[in-house]
N, C-alpha and C positions, 0 to 999 in steps of 0.2 A: 859386440855393444864397445865405446873407446873407454881407456883410464880415465879415471876421474885426474883431474891436473891437478899438481902441486898446489897453484895457487886458487883451488876450489875455496868460493865462500863456506862460512856456517851456514850450516841449514835454517837460522833462526835469522840469517839475515834477508830482508826484503831485498828482490830482483834488481830493483832499480834500474829499470829498462825504458828509455826513450826511444821512439822513432825511428832518431838517425844520433849516428857518436860519431867523429873525430873524420867530418863526412870531407873537411878543410884538412885539407895538411900543413905540416910547417915546412917540406918541401914547395906547398903551391902557392906559399903566403911568403915566401922567399922568393920567389917568382917573380912576384908583383912589386916587391923590395928591389929587386934589382931593373926592371923597367922604369920605376917610377925613378930610379937614383941614375937616371942615365940623364947628359946633358939634353934637355928640349925635346923630353917625350911626346910620342906620340898617343894621347889617349881615346879620340874617338877609333871607330872603323878605317885600320890600317894593314899592314903586312902580316902582324898578328893573327889577325881577324882569317885571312886569307890563307896564311898556313896552315891552321888547324881546321879550317874549312878542307886543304888539301889531304891534310895525313886523317882527319876521320875520314875522305871518301876510300884513302886507303884500307884503315883496319877493318871501315864496312864491306867494301866490295863495291862501293858505287863511281862513276865517271863523277856525280856533280855534285857539291854540298853548298846550303847555302847556311851558314851563320846569322841566329835574330836574336831577338830579347828576352824571349819567352816558347818552349811549348806551344801554348797558346797561341802567339802568334804565325809559330810555326801552321799551327791547325788553320789560320784566317787567310794566309797568302798563300797557301796551298789551294785552296776553295778557289781563294779569288782567282788563281791561276787557270783550275776548271772552266768558270767562267768564263774566261776571257780566251780559251782555247778553244771552249765546246756548244759554248753558245749559252746563252740563259733559260734560266727555268728548268722544271725538271724534277725528279726525285734523285735521290742521294739514299741508298740503306745504310743503316747504323747501328748503331747495339744498344740495348736497353741500359746495361750497364759499362761506365764509361765514363770520361772528364766530361765536365759542362762546357769545354770552350769545342771540341770535338761539333758538340749538336750544334752551340751557336753557330759557329761559323757557317755549316748548311745554312742554318737560319738567316744569318747577316747577308748573306752570297745570293741570296734570293730562291734556293732551292728548297725543295718538301722534303723532310725527312721523314720514312720508312722506318719502322721500330722493327728488331726482331729479338725475339729470346733469345737466353743465352745455351749456351752446351755447362750441363755445370760440372765436366770434368775440365773444360778449358778456362771458365766462366768469361770463353768469346764466344762471340755469334755462332749461333747453332745452324750448320754451311748448309741442312736442309733446307730450313727455311728463310736463308737466303739468296739461295737456286729459287722456290718456288713466289718470291716477292720480285723478283726479275721480269721487268715488262718494258715494253717499249719508250717509255718514262722516266728510264732509269738510265739516270747518269755516269753514276759514279756507285761503287759499294766501298764503305769509306769503315773498315774493315780495326778494333783494338785489339792489340796480344795485355790482354790485361796481368798484371803483377806477373811480369814475366813467363807469361804461358805463349806456347804456338796457337794461333786460334785458324790455323792454313788447314784445308784439305788440296790433294792433290786433282781430286775432282770437282771442287771451286775453282781452282785455277783453269783447268781445262776450260771448262761450262765459258767464265768471265773472259777469256782468249777468242774462245766461238764468236760468243758473240760478238768481241770488242767494247768489253766495259771494264774501263778505267778501273782499277786497285791500286785505295789508298790504303797506305797500312799507315795505325798510330803505332809507335813501340816505344813511346815516350817512357812507358815503366816498363822496359824490354831487351835494356843492350843487352845484344851477345846472347840472345836467345837463337835459337836457329832451328829450320824447317830444314827434315833433309837433306842434313849439315850443312847446310846452308842459311848464312844471318837470315831475320828478319829484319823487312825495310829492304830488299832486295830482290822484290817478287812482283809490286805494282806500278805501277805510274809514278809514282809518289810514295815516299816516308817522313812521316816526323819523328823527331825526336825532342825529350825536355831534359835540360840539365839541372833543375831545381834542386834544390838542397838534399831533399830527402831523394835522390834518386843512383841510378850504378855509379853515373857519373857527375860532376857538379859543378856550374861556372857560378853558381849563385843561384842567380836568375840565367835563362837562357834558353834555346831550343836551336832545330835545324831540322833542313830542309833537303830531302837527298834525291835522286834522280839520275836515271841513266839516258833520261830525252830531252836534245839538246835545246829543244825550244822551252818546253816546260821551266831546265833551268834558266832561259834567259827571258823569259815572264818574269819570274819568282824575283831573282834578284833585279829588278825594275820594280817591281810589287812593294820590295822590301824599301824601298827606298824613293818615297814618293812618286812612281811611274818613272823617274828619271833615266832618259836613254842612256844616256852619260855612264850609267850604271853596268851597262852591256857590255859583256867579255870579250863580245866578236866585233873586230875593227869595221867587217865590209856590213855587217845589221845597223850601226855606230852611222855610217857615210848613207844607209837606204833612208834613212827617217834622215838626215841632213839635208838630202838633195830635195826629197820629196817636202818640205818644210823649209825654202830659203828663206821665206823671212822669218825665220825664230832665230832665235840666239843657240846655237851648237850646242852650250854647258846647259841648257833650260830648255830641252825639250822632254814635257810632259806626254808617256807613251796610255797615259793608264791614271782613274781616279784610283790614286793607290794611298801609302799608307808611311809611315816611318817606323819601320822595328830593327832597325840598326840595333846592335849590341856592341861593345867596347874592345880597346885591345887587352884591357884589367881581366876582362872574364873572357877573351879569349887564349892570353896566359896561362890560367889558372885551370882553364880547357885543355889546355895542350900538355901542361904536367899530369894530371888526372889520367891523361889517355893511354900515358906510359903505364901504368898499373892494375889498368882496367882488368887486363884479362885477367893475372893473380886474384885481383877482388872477385871477380865473378864468380873463379873459380870455386873462393873461401865460402860466400853464399852458395852456392847450391850444395856445396859438402855440409852446411848448415843447417839447410832447407831438407833435406832427405834424409839428416837425423833427427832432425826437430817429429816429419811426417814416420816414418818409421817406429816412432815413441811414442805415438797418438797411441789414444785407446779409439780404433775405429768403429765402435761400436756407440761411440760418441760423439766422433768427428769425423767429416770426410778424408779419408787419406791416398783417395783412388784417383787422384789429377791423373793427368794425361804429361809425365814430371818428362818425357823423352826429349831433350835440348832445352829445356826451361832455364830460365834465369832469373831467380825469380830475389826482389833486391825488400822481398816483405813476407813474414810467415803468414798463409792463408789459413784462417782456422773459420770452418762453416761448421756448422752442428749437422749432425745427417739427418734428422727429423727435427721439424715444428715443433718446441717446447720453450713456449716460454719460460716458465721456473727456472729449466737449466740456464739460460739465455741470460737471466738476472744474475744467477750464480755464479756464472760464469765474468761477466763481467764485475760484480763486486768480491769477485775474489782478484784478477787484477787490478782493479784500482786499488786495492788494499795493498798488492805486495810493488805499485806502486809499476807498472807494467804499462806502458801507453800504450793505449791501440782505438782503432778508426772501425768505427762497427758500418757493415756495408759495403764495406772493401772499398776499392777506391772508387772515387767520388760519389761517396756519398748515399751509392745502393740505387735501387730503380730511379731512372730518372724520368721516366713518365709521372712518379708521383711530385716532381719538382711544382713549383709555380709556373715558372716562366713554359711550359709545355702544356699544365694542369688545364692555364687561361686560353693556349690554344686548341687543344685535341681533347678537352675534356677532362674532367675530373674524375672518370671511370677506365681510360687508356691506362692506365695499370696495369690493370685487368688481360690481356690480352699477352703478357707477360710474366709467367706466374714461378717459374726457376728464376729468372731475377728478385723477384720480389721475398723469393727466402732468400737469398744472399743478404737481402733492403732488413731485414731483421732480423739473420740468425747469420749472418756471416761479418767476421772483422779480419785485420790484418795487423801484427805484427812488423816493431821493427826487424830487420834482420841486415847486419852490418858487420865487417871480414874482421875485427877485436871480437866478435863475441868467444866467450868458451866453450867449450864440446857441457860440461858441467853446468853451466849456467841454463844452458838450453835443455838438459835432461830435468833440471830441475822445474823448469816453468812443465815440462810436463808430466810429469808428478804433481802438480798442480794441476793442472788442469783435468787430466782423466781422477783426482782422487774426488771432483766435484758428482757428486749424486743428484738424480732428478727428482727426488722426494727429500 
């Protein structure tokens, strides 16, 4: 048990705990000011975007990265690239607990989502269930690493490789988490990251698509910007299009019916400064999370998560057993102490209960995912940020452990 810091809060003080605090630092703001004070600064996508992509690729351990305006846009153009390169139609296996844009991008790109339940120790897709649902119509497995936990197994990777089924990793909530000492986001055909305000690294809004595949990379670059051929990094590929379409202005050849999801120099500058302290901040978050789990009552709450390699920007709080009375008491205690939380964890719980899927799959589709449904009603997350004091974390655990079932 750590020594209580000298700056410990009086026990009568409310915890006053937001989901995120100070995620945009003075250092980040000063970097933006420096950009704006340049003579005639370029603010649209330019050299800082490219520098951020290169720096992020080196940090992650991939060959290529494409910076976009949100993690949701990263999801969208990744699935659009999958459609362009692998053909339309077919099925994509998806998680029941994830952010809505994962499932939306599958639907928007014309694929059929096939849902699997979660592994309660990772909150990610149950790997055995994924393997059981692979068919000749499977075009990809779109796997989410939820709230900093790794959702991969070597068996899943081996089977997908042997069957030549692309893996797409959603790492929007798990920057820096690892599997077998290798960062998540480096195992699949492509991976997506979100730089939303509450995440490990923030550009206020922003996202990244990462890949080692040069064809996937070039396709995503074009899809980011209206499908324009001039966005290609390969001069050879540009000339192939120019020679094939001599009747078109080379500056305005549109290869795909695409999108405009570019980001800006301002967002990229913030990302570059944040990246310099990401590893240190992640270490602090991991230390915080382990302290939280060690001090929770395991009879009331789940504490047996697979934490090897995890990197959690939030405290995962899930009741051990379904208990409506205890759940209401937990929420009341958190509200009374001004502790911000989200019920259902990331994305609001079981996606199969959401209107956009009920209309497509039926009102009872949620029943196929009972583990996700437990999290939907009895799971929460609470903010975890680098400046949290150990004493504050211990006080939160004491508060939660003091709640009785009756």
